[in-house]
C-alpha positions as CSV (number, residue, x, y, z in Angstrom):
1,M,204.3,2.8,-172.4
2,T,202.5,5.4,-170.7
3,V,201.6,9.2,-171.1
4,I,201.0,11.3,-168.4
5,R,199.4,14.5,-168.5
6,G,200.2,17.9,-166.6
7,A,199.7,21.5,-166.6
8,T,199.8,24.5,-164.4
9,T,199.5,28.3,-165.0
10,I,202.1,31.1,-164.2
11,S,201.2,34.6,-162.7
12,A,203.4,36.4,-165.6
13,D,205.2,35.8,-168.5
14,E,208.9,35.9,-167.2
15,P,211.8,33.5,-167.2
16,D,212.2,33.1,-163.8
17,A,207.8,32.2,-163.5
18,I,208.0,30.0,-165.8
19,R,211.5,28.0,-164.1
20,C,209.3,28.1,-161.3
21,A,206.3,26.6,-162.6
22,V,207.8,23.8,-165.0
23,K,210.1,22.7,-162.2
24,E,207.1,22.4,-159.4
25,L,204.9,20.8,-162.1
26,L,207.5,17.7,-163.1
27,E,208.4,17.1,-159.7
28,Q,205.1,16.8,-158.7
29,I,204.3,14.4,-161.6
30,E,207.3,12.2,-160.9
31,S,206.0,12.1,-156.8
32,R,202.7,11.3,-157.2
33,N,203.6,8.8,-159.9
34,S,206.8,7.4,-158.1
35,L,208.6,8.0,-161.0
36,K,212.4,7.4,-161.2
37,R,213.8,10.2,-163.7
38,D,216.0,7.8,-166.2
39,E,212.3,6.0,-166.9
40,I,210.8,9.6,-169.0
41,V,211.5,9.0,-172.3
42,S,210.3,12.2,-173.7
43,I,208.8,15.3,-172.4
44,V,206.6,17.6,-175.0
45,F,205.1,21.0,-173.7
46,S,203.1,23.3,-175.1
47,S,202.4,27.0,-174.0
48,T,199.8,29.4,-174.6
49,S,200.0,32.1,-177.0
50,D,200.4,34.8,-174.6
51,I,204.2,33.2,-173.0
52,H,207.4,34.3,-175.0
53,S,210.2,35.0,-172.6
54,F,211.6,31.3,-171.9
55,Y,210.7,28.0,-173.2
56,P,209.3,25.3,-170.8
57,A,212.0,22.8,-172.3
58,K,214.6,24.9,-171.4
59,A,213.5,25.4,-168.0
60,A,212.9,21.5,-167.6
61,R,216.7,21.1,-169.2
62,E,217.8,23.6,-165.8
63,A,215.3,21.4,-163.2
64,G,217.6,18.6,-164.0
65,F,215.6,16.4,-166.3
66,A,218.5,15.8,-169.0
67,S,218.5,12.1,-169.8
68,C,215.1,12.3,-171.6
69,S,214.3,14.2,-175.2
70,L,212.0,17.3,-174.8
71,F,210.0,19.5,-176.9
72,S,207.7,23.1,-176.6
73,A,205.6,24.2,-178.7
74,Q,203.3,27.4,-178.6
75,E,199.3,26.7,-179.2
76,P,196.9,28.7,-181.4
77,D,194.9,31.6,-180.4
78,I,191.7,30.3,-178.8
79,D,189.0,32.4,-177.8
80,G,187.9,31.7,-173.8
81,G,191.0,30.3,-173.6
82,L,193.0,29.5,-170.1
83,A,195.4,32.6,-170.1
84,L,199.3,31.6,-169.3
85,C,199.0,28.3,-169.3
86,I,201.8,25.4,-169.8
87,R,200.9,21.7,-170.5
88,A,203.2,18.8,-170.8
89,M,203.3,15.5,-171.7
90,L,205.3,12.9,-170.4
91,F,206.0,9.4,-172.0
92,V,207.4,7.2,-169.6
93,E,208.7,3.4,-170.4
94,R,206.7,1.5,-167.9
95,N,202.9,0.6,-168.2
96,F,200.5,2.3,-165.3
97,T,197.8,3.9,-164.5
98,P,199.1,7.4,-164.3
99,R,198.3,10.1,-162.1
100,H,197.9,13.4,-164.1
101,V,198.6,16.6,-162.4
102,Y,197.0,20.0,-162.8
103,L,198.4,22.7,-160.5
104,R,197.3,26.6,-160.0
105,G,193.5,26.2,-161.1
106,A,194.6,24.6,-164.8
107,R,192.4,21.5,-164.2
108,V,189.5,23.4,-163.5
109,L,189.6,25.4,-166.8
110,R,191.0,22.5,-169.0
111,K,189.2,19.2,-169.4
112,D,191.8,16.1,-169.1
113,I,190.6,13.9,-172.0
114,A,193.7,11.2,-171.1
115,Q,190.5,10.1,-169.1
116,K,187.0,8.2,-170.6
117,Y,185.0,11.0,-172.9
118,N,182.5,10.3,-175.5
119,I,181.5,12.2,-178.4
120,A,178.2,12.2,-179.9
121,I,177.7,13.1,-183.8
122,D,173.9,13.7,-185.0
123,G,172.6,14.4,-187.9
124,P,170.3,13.7,-191.0
125,A,171.1,10.7,-193.4
126,G,173.7,11.3,-195.9
127,S,175.1,14.6,-194.1
128,G,178.9,12.6,-193.4
129,K,178.1,11.6,-190.1
130,S,179.2,7.9,-190.0
131,T,182.5,8.9,-192.4
132,I,183.7,11.9,-189.8
133,A,183.0,9.6,-186.6
134,K,184.8,6.4,-188.3
135,L,187.8,9.0,-189.0
136,L,187.5,10.9,-186.0
137,A,187.8,7.8,-183.6
138,N,190.5,6.3,-185.4
139,D,192.7,9.5,-185.1
140,L,191.6,9.6,-181.2
141,G,192.2,5.7,-181.1
142,I,189.3,5.5,-179.5
143,L,186.3,3.4,-180.2
144,Y,183.6,4.0,-183.2
145,L,179.9,2.8,-181.9
146,D,177.9,2.6,-184.9
147,T,174.3,2.8,-183.4
148,G,172.5,3.4,-187.0
149,A,173.8,-0.1,-187.5
150,M,171.8,-1.2,-184.4
151,Y,168.7,-0.2,-185.7
152,R,168.7,-1.6,-189.0
153,A,169.7,-5.1,-187.3
154,C,166.1,-4.2,-185.7
155,A,164.8,-3.6,-189.0
156,L,166.2,-6.3,-191.0
157,A,164.3,-9.1,-188.6
158,A,161.1,-7.2,-189.1
159,L,161.4,-7.7,-192.8
160,R,162.3,-11.0,-192.7
161,A,159.4,-11.9,-190.1
162,G,157.2,-10.2,-192.0
163,V,156.3,-7.9,-189.0
164,D,154.1,-4.8,-190.1
165,I,156.3,-2.1,-189.0
166,S,153.7,0.4,-188.3
167,D,152.1,-2.1,-185.9
168,E,153.5,-1.2,-182.3
169,A,152.3,-4.2,-180.9
170,A,154.1,-6.4,-183.5
171,V,157.0,-4.7,-182.8
172,I,157.0,-4.7,-179.1
173,L,156.6,-8.4,-179.8
174,L,159.2,-8.8,-182.3
175,M,161.5,-7.0,-179.6
176,R,161.5,-9.5,-177.0
177,S,162.8,-11.8,-179.0
178,V,165.2,-10.0,-181.4
179,C,169.0,-10.3,-180.0
180,V,171.2,-7.7,-181.7
181,N,175.1,-7.5,-180.7
182,V,178.1,-5.6,-181.4
183,T,181.7,-7.3,-182.2
184,Y,184.9,-5.8,-183.0
185,E,187.1,-7.3,-185.4
186,G,190.3,-5.7,-186.3
187,G,188.6,-2.3,-184.8
188,V,185.8,-3.0,-187.1
189,Q,182.3,-2.9,-185.9
190,H,180.5,-6.3,-186.8
191,T,177.0,-6.1,-186.6
192,L,175.3,-9.5,-185.2
193,L,171.5,-10.8,-185.9
194,G,171.3,-13.9,-183.3
195,T,174.8,-15.2,-184.4
196,E,174.4,-14.3,-187.7
197,D,176.9,-11.5,-189.3
198,V,174.3,-8.9,-190.6
199,T,177.1,-6.1,-191.1
200,G,176.5,-6.2,-195.3
201,L,172.9,-7.1,-195.5
202,I,172.0,-4.1,-193.1
203,R,172.9,-1.4,-196.0
204,E,170.6,-2.5,-198.3
205,P,167.9,0.5,-199.2
206,E,164.6,-1.2,-198.3
207,V,166.5,-2.1,-194.7
208,S,167.5,1.7,-194.2
209,K,164.2,2.8,-195.0
210,A,162.9,0.5,-192.5
211,A,165.3,1.4,-190.1
212,S,163.8,4.8,-189.8
213,A,160.1,3.7,-189.1
214,I,160.9,1.1,-186.8
215,S,163.2,3.2,-184.8
216,R,159.8,5.4,-184.2
217,H,158.5,2.4,-181.5
218,E,159.8,3.6,-178.0
219,S,160.3,-0.2,-177.4
220,V,162.9,-0.3,-180.2
221,R,164.8,3.0,-179.0
222,M,164.7,2.0,-175.1
223,K,166.4,-1.2,-176.2
224,M,169.2,0.1,-178.2
225,A,169.7,3.1,-176.3
226,E,170.3,0.9,-173.2
227,M,172.8,-1.2,-175.2
228,Q,174.5,2.0,-176.6
229,R,175.1,3.8,-172.9
230,E,176.3,0.4,-171.6
231,I,179.0,0.1,-174.2
232,A,180.0,4.0,-173.9
233,G,179.8,4.1,-170.1
234,K,182.7,1.4,-170.1
235,M,185.3,3.2,-172.7
236,S,185.5,6.4,-174.6
237,C,184.4,6.3,-177.9
238,V,182.6,8.4,-180.6
239,L,178.7,7.5,-181.2
240,D,177.2,8.8,-184.5
241,G,172.9,8.7,-185.0
242,R,170.2,11.1,-185.0
243,D,169.3,11.6,-181.0
244,I,173.1,10.7,-179.6
245,G,173.1,14.2,-177.9
246,T,169.7,14.4,-177.0
247,F,168.6,11.3,-175.8
248,V,171.2,8.8,-175.6
249,L,174.2,10.4,-173.9
250,P,172.8,14.0,-173.2
251,D,175.9,14.8,-171.1
252,A,178.4,13.6,-173.6
253,D,181.4,15.5,-173.6
254,F,181.3,16.2,-176.7
255,K,178.5,17.1,-179.0
256,F,178.4,17.8,-182.8
257,F,175.4,18.4,-185.4
258,L,176.2,17.6,-189.2
259,T,174.2,18.8,-192.0
260,A,173.9,19.2,-195.5
261,S,171.3,20.0,-198.2
262,P,169.1,17.7,-199.5
263,E,170.9,18.0,-203.1
264,V,174.5,17.0,-201.9
265,R,173.4,14.3,-199.6
266,A,171.3,12.2,-202.6
267,R,174.6,12.6,-204.2
268,R,176.7,11.3,-201.9
269,R,174.6,8.3,-201.8
270,Y,174.2,8.0,-205.5
271,D,177.9,8.1,-205.6
272,E,178.0,5.3,-202.7
273,F,176.0,3.3,-204.6
274,A,177.4,3.8,-208.2
275,A,180.9,2.8,-206.6
276,K,179.5,-0.7,-205.7
277,G,178.4,-1.0,-209.4
278,R,174.3,-0.1,-208.5
279,A,172.3,1.9,-210.6
280,V,169.7,3.8,-208.3
281,D,167.6,6.8,-209.6
282,F,169.0,10.2,-208.7
283,E,165.4,11.5,-208.0
284,A,164.3,8.9,-205.8
285,L,167.2,9.0,-203.7
286,K,166.8,12.6,-203.2
287,R,162.9,11.8,-202.2
288,D,163.5,9.1,-199.9
289,I,166.3,11.5,-197.7
290,I,163.8,13.9,-197.9
291,A,161.4,11.9,-196.6
292,R,163.5,10.0,-194.1
293,D,164.2,13.9,-192.8
294,E,160.5,14.3,-192.3
295,Q,160.5,11.0,-190.8
296,D,163.3,10.8,-188.2
297,S,162.2,14.8,-187.0
298,T,158.8,14.1,-186.5
299,R,159.0,10.8,-184.4
300,A,157.4,11.1,-181.0
301,I,160.1,9.5,-179.0
302,A,163.8,10.9,-179.5
303,P,163.3,12.5,-182.8
304,L,166.1,13.8,-185.0
305,K,167.2,17.3,-183.3
306,K,170.5,19.6,-182.6
307,A,171.2,19.5,-178.9
308,D,171.1,23.1,-177.6
309,D,174.8,22.3,-176.8
310,A,175.8,21.1,-180.0
311,V,178.3,22.3,-182.5
312,M,176.3,22.6,-185.9
313,I,178.3,22.3,-189.5
314,D,177.4,22.3,-192.9
315,T,179.0,19.7,-194.7
316,S,177.6,20.5,-198.0
317,D,180.6,22.3,-199.6
318,M,183.9,21.4,-197.4
319,T,185.8,18.1,-198.0
320,V,185.9,15.1,-195.7
321,E,189.4,16.3,-194.3
322,E,187.8,20.0,-193.6
323,V,185.0,18.3,-191.7
324,L,187.2,16.4,-189.5
325,A,189.6,19.3,-189.2
326,A,186.6,21.9,-187.9
327,L,185.2,18.7,-185.2
328,K,189.1,18.6,-184.0
329,N,189.1,22.6,-183.4
330,K,186.3,22.5,-182.1
331,M,187.5,19.9,-179.3
332,Q,190.6,21.7,-178.9
333,E,188.7,25.1,-178.0
334,K,186.5,23.4,-175.6
335,I,189.3,21.8,-173.6
């Protein structure tokens, strides 16, 4: 199955204008993709809220697209969105590389996310960025890259080697021999230190604290950022961290910065450990989070910082479902 996207605009909300635009768009999609009409399984149309006079699906039926299922929906009002626009998704029963079609200025004003794109989600510890990044990637059917896990693996290597993480020369020497790899099994990321799967070990509190400290070193950040850019350059993915939108992927298609109060973030960490049967001190967790915020935001290399073009969302009083919906709505507004 292949999905072909298309969009066009009309000059006025009139039945004849809709008929002509839909016919032109579908015939262009057919021609550019060398389609046989009976290969089209279904066509889904959406139109902006200023189009009321005629259903695009009915226009398609009148244009001779009678052998596939047709559906029309109306989009919600979006500030700054393209006016008088009709979009289409054709589901074709053949696997091939599609040629998407945008007519009458639609491509310029609407980003085609059927192609590769990256989403950057930054924020302090406990803001919910990893949870949201995983859910968003799953919803969109793209890769989730846990960048924090890569720094945690470096920290684990330092702790095992007895390296003083504050000693830059020692860290540089360590990084020459450290080999961090990321693999995916069943859509789940596994972090490897050499050939050892350390996915579970890197979540220990002492490793988390050491990860924040070791990430201050330029040698570490440069090595990890290079790996992350390489992965993001090959496929659509969601990356979460503290400097994704400002340093790792400054040209990411979508950028978000999640935050929450220290009390809320400490409570989330406390509940995570409690669910695993681990007794931890809430106040100690809160102090660690505040200290980590200070350490991450004041480091010389790529500090924790909101990108100028990132959307900030305070998750303190929001459910996971509400945060996820907010991100998806902001993405829809942009495209």
